[in-house]
C-alpha positions in Angstrom: 2.1 -189.0 -22.2 -0.5 -188.5 -24.9 -0.7 -184.8 -24.5 3.1 -184.3 -24.4 4.4 -186.6 -27.1 1.4 -188.6 -28.4 2.7 -191.9 -27.3 0.5 -193.1 -24.6 0.0 -196.7 -25.9 2.8 -198.4 -23.9 1.8 -196.5 -20.7 -1.9 -197.2 -21.0 -1.3 -200.9 -21.9 1.1 -201.4 -19.0 -1.3 -199.7 -16.6 -4.3 -201.8 -17.6 -2.2 -205.0 -17.7 -1.1 -204.4 -14.1 -4.7 -204.9 -13.0 -4.5 -208.5 -14.1 -7.9 -208.4 -15.8 -9.3 -211.2 -18.0 -8.5 -211.0 -21.7 -11.9 -209.6 -22.6 -11.9 -207.0 -19.8 -8.3 -205.9 -20.7 -9.1 -205.4 -24.4 -12.4 -203.7 -23.5 -10.6 -201.3 -21.1 -7.8 -200.3 -23.5 -10.3 -199.9 -26.3 -12.6 -197.8 -24.2 -9.8 -195.5 -23.1 -8.5 -194.9 -26.5 -11.9 -194.5 -28.1 -13.0 -192.0 -25.5 -9.8 -190.0 -25.8 -9.9 -190.1 -29.6 -13.6 -189.3 -29.7 -13.0 -186.1 -27.7 -9.7 -185.2 -29.3 -10.8 -185.5 -32.9 -13.6 -182.8 -32.8 -11.4 -180.5 -30.7 -8.5 -180.6 -33.2 -11.0 -180.0 -36.0 -12.6 -177.1 -34.2 -9.3 -175.3 -33.7 -8.1 -175.9 -37.3 -5.3 -178.4 -36.5 -6.7 -180.9 -38.9 -7.3 -178.7 -41.9 -7.1 -180.8 -45.0 -6.2 -184.1 -43.3 -9.4 -184.9 -41.4 -10.5 -187.3 -44.1 -7.3 -189.3 -43.6 -8.1 -189.9 -40.0 -11.6 -191.0 -40.9 -10.3 -193.3 -43.7 -7.9 -194.9 -41.3 -10.8 -196.2 -39.2 -11.8 -198.5 -42.0 -8.8 -200.9 -41.8 -8.8 -200.6 -38.0 -12.4 -201.7 -37.8 -11.8 -204.4 -40.4 -9.2 -206.1 -38.3 -11.4 -206.4 -35.2 -12.6 -209.9 -36.1 -9.0 -211.1 -36.7 -7.9 -209.7 -33.3 -10.8 -211.4 -31.6 -9.8 -214.7 -33.1 -6.2 -214.2 -32.1 -7.2 -213.2 -28.5 -9.1 -216.5 -28.1 -6.3 -218.5 -29.6 -3.9 -217.6 -26.7 -4.1 -219.1 -23.3 -4.3 -216.6 -20.4 -0.6 -216.9 -19.8 0.2 -216.6 -23.5 -2.0 -213.5 -23.8 -0.2 -211.9 -20.8 3.2 -212.7 -22.4 2.0 -211.3 -25.8 0.8 -208.1 -24.2 4.1 -207.6 -22.3 6.1 -208.3 -25.5 4.0 -205.8 -27.5 4.4 -203.1 -24.8 8.2 -203.7 -24.7 8.6 -203.5 -28.5 6.5 -200.4 -28.6 8.5 -198.7 -25.8 11.8 -199.7 -27.5 10.6 -198.3 -30.8 9.6 -195.1 -29.2 12.9 -194.8 -27.4 14.9 -195.4 -30.6 12.7 -192.9 -32.5 13.2 -190.4 -29.7 16.9 -190.7 -29.0 18.3 -191.9 -32.3 
């Protein structure tokens, strides 16, 4: 999904969620997958010239993403295990619906 349309979030989140990992392991797994794919994709796109002029925007967007990590960690601990599972399912459903509307509307 990432290579074809750039929308692998719902697929990866559903896949990792299906393993029924603990909250920490689930967040670590999703983060590791996206960090490794982005870490390899960014230099490749730069090397072939696909990011000419916009590479700084990608780097700059890391700042707010990294700044929200402590907030996300507090939110994760605020949910019970069942609440966290429900929250993940809701986020995946909303993401999938938004992608569907954006694709077919």
